[in-house]
Structures are given as structure tokens and as C-alpha cells.
N, C-alpha and C positions, 0 to 999 in steps of 0.2 A: 503493499499499500504506500502510496506517495502521500507526502504531507507538505503543507505551506505553514510555516512557523511565524507567528506574529508577536512583536515586542512593541509595547506602547511607551512612549516617553512624553513628558511635559516639558522639559527644558534641556538646552545645551549647556554644558558645563563652562562656568565662568571662572577663569584662572586668576592668579595674582595680577594685580595692576589693573583688573577689569578686562583683561584680554579674553575674547571668546574662543573657547575650544572647538575643534572640529569633531566633537563626539558627544554622545548623549550622556546625560547626568544619570547616574545609578542611585538608587535601584529603579527599576521600570515600574510604571503604574500598573501593568497588567501584562500577562503573557498567555497566549492561547495558540492551538494548533488546529488546523482543519484538515481532514482527509481529503485528499485531491484524487478524485476518481474521474470517471468518463463524463460526469455531468457537472453542472454549474453548482458549486459548493460555496456557501456564504458564511462568514464569520459572525461572532456576536458583534454587537454594537460596541464601538470603541468606548473607553472611560471618558467622562465628560471633560476631563482636564488633558486629554491627549492632543498634542500638536504635531507629533510625527510618529511614524512607525518604522520599525526595522522588519523587513520580510526576508526569509531565508527559504528557499524551496529546494527539495532534494530531486525534483524532477522538472522537465520542461513544462511550463505552464503559462496561460494568459491569466492576466488579473484585470479587475475593474473596481474602482471605488465609488461609493455613493451611499445613499440612505437604503436603496434597494437595488444594489448592483447585480449585473449579469455579465459575467466573463464570456467571451466568445473565442473558441479556438482560432489558431492561426488561419489566415485566408485574407481575402480582399477586406472583410469587415472585421478582422481580428482585432482584440484589445491588446493593451500592453504585454509583452512577452518577457518572461524570465527564463534564463537558461538553467539547466540542471546545476545544483550547488551554487546558485547564484545568491548574493545578499545585496539588498538595496534599501535605502531610507526614503521615505515619501512623507511630505508635509500633508496634514489633513486639517480641516476647519475645526477648532476647539468647540466642543459642545453641540456639534451637528448631528451627532447619532450615525456617523459614517461607519460603513463596514467595508470589508474587502471580499471580493468573490474570486474563485479561482476555478479553472478547468484545465485538464491535461491538454498539452498542444504538441506540435511538432517545430 
């Protein structure tokens, strides 16, 4: 079974002298994983304070964000694609009830 791992964060780390780090401030607000099978699978709604998420996939998949997202596998109308074992960060609107959907892709 393939999975999409989701880690939710509220802030970027602020370092000495007010310098902004390029990394998420720990600990995360929430963590979840969704089984990524042949159909569109949707996460739980993000925490109300989440402003960005870290996604890691162990398989090739397409993803889509929204309050009621539907991911579409690769093709002319496919949504954003992640390669197997890829990790990416995405900003999301705070308090908007966003979720992420995933579907296996090529």
C-alpha cells in the first residue's frame, strides 16, 4: 500500500538576530497519513493554525488542495504530480479548512 505523509506547521523558525530560517518550527501541529490507492483519497481537514504542510510520498501521485479537493491522475487535466520518495512544502490558507487529496499516478 502506498501512503502520502502529511505534516502540518504553523511557523518558520526565527533565529538569533531575527533572521528567518528556511525550515519549519518544531514540533508540528499535526501529522497524518493517507493510504494512496487507485482512487481519490482525501486527508482530514488541516488544523486551524496550519499555514504550511510538508508532504512526503512513497509512490508517484497527483495531489490537489482545497476544502473539497479531487486529485486527478497524470494526463492532460492532471493535477500537481509528486515523484516517488519526493518531499515538498506547500503554503495553505490559515483556518480555511483545507485538505489534500491524492491519487496514484504515472
